[in-house]
C-alpha positions in Angstrom: -23.4 58.5 66.1 -24.1 59.3 62.4 -22.9 62.9 62.8 -19.6 61.5 64.3 -19.1 59.2 61.4 -19.7 62.0 58.9 -17.3 64.3 60.7 -14.6 61.7 60.9 -15.0 60.8 57.2 -14.9 64.5 56.3 -11.7 65.0 58.4 -10.0 62.0 56.9 -10.8 63.0 53.3 -9.5 66.6 54.0 -6.3 65.3 55.4 -5.8 63.1 52.3 -6.5 66.0 50.1 -4.1 68.3 51.9 -1.3 65.7 51.9 -1.6 65.1 48.2 -1.5 68.8 47.6 1.5 69.3 49.7 3.5 66.7 48.0 2.9 68.1 44.5 4.2 71.5 45.5 7.5 69.9 46.6 7.7 68.2 43.3 7.0 71.4 41.4 9.7 73.3 43.3 12.2 70.5 42.5 11.3 70.5 38.8 11.6 74.3 38.6 15.0 74.2 40.3 16.3 71.6 37.9 14.7 73.0 34.7 17.4 74.0 32.2 20.2 72.4 34.1 22.6 70.2 32.0 21.7 67.2 34.1 18.0 67.6 33.1 18.7 67.1 29.4 18.7 63.6 27.8 20.9 62.8 24.9 20.0 60.6 22.0 21.7 57.5 23.5 20.0 57.8 26.8 16.6 58.3 25.0 17.2 55.2 22.9 18.2 53.2 26.1 15.0 54.4 27.8 13.0 53.3 24.8 14.7 49.9 24.7 14.1 49.3 28.4 10.4 50.2 27.9 10.1 47.7 25.1 11.8 45.0 27.2 9.5 45.7 30.1 6.4 45.5 27.9 7.6 42.1 26.6 8.2 40.9 30.1 4.6 41.9 31.1 3.3 40.1 28.0 5.3 37.0 29.0 4.1 37.0 32.6 0.5 37.4 31.4 0.9 34.4 29.0 2.4 32.3 31.8 -0.5 33.2 34.0 -3.0 32.2 31.4 -1.2 28.9 30.7 -1.3 28.1 34.4 -5.0 28.9 34.6 -5.7 26.8 31.6 -3.7 23.9 33.0 -5.7 24.1 36.3 -9.0 24.3 34.4 -8.0 21.2 32.3 -7.1 19.3 35.5 -10.4 20.2 37.0 -12.2 19.2 33.9 -10.5 15.8 33.9 -11.4 15.2 37.5 -15.0 16.2 36.7 -15.1 13.7 33.8 -13.8 10.9 36.2 -16.5 11.8 38.7 -19.1 11.6 36.0 -17.9 8.2 34.9 -17.9 7.0 38.5 -21.5 8.2 38.9 -22.5 6.5 35.7 -20.9 3.2 36.9 -22.6 3.5 40.2 -26.0 4.1 38.5 -25.4 1.1 36.2 -24.5 -1.1 39.3 -27.8 -0.1 40.8 -29.7 -1.5 37.8 -28.3 -5.0 38.3 
């Protein structure tokens, strides 16, 4: 059984490796075919637009992370408030037991 598992794992890893290698060759052929073509060159306006888009995407990611942190903080604050109420209830219960 152990040999079977090792053989299957080896075959699976080999197939993944060969698939990755085959894909990169197609990409290389495509890049070589388009290298030097007029459509492969980027003018200054396109480069500026690309840089602007990258900055905007970076800001969007920062905003999403900030929203996520705020939501997490709000949940933690709510849980803390519930915990405080539970502690007060336990305190009142223990005081009631004294009388």
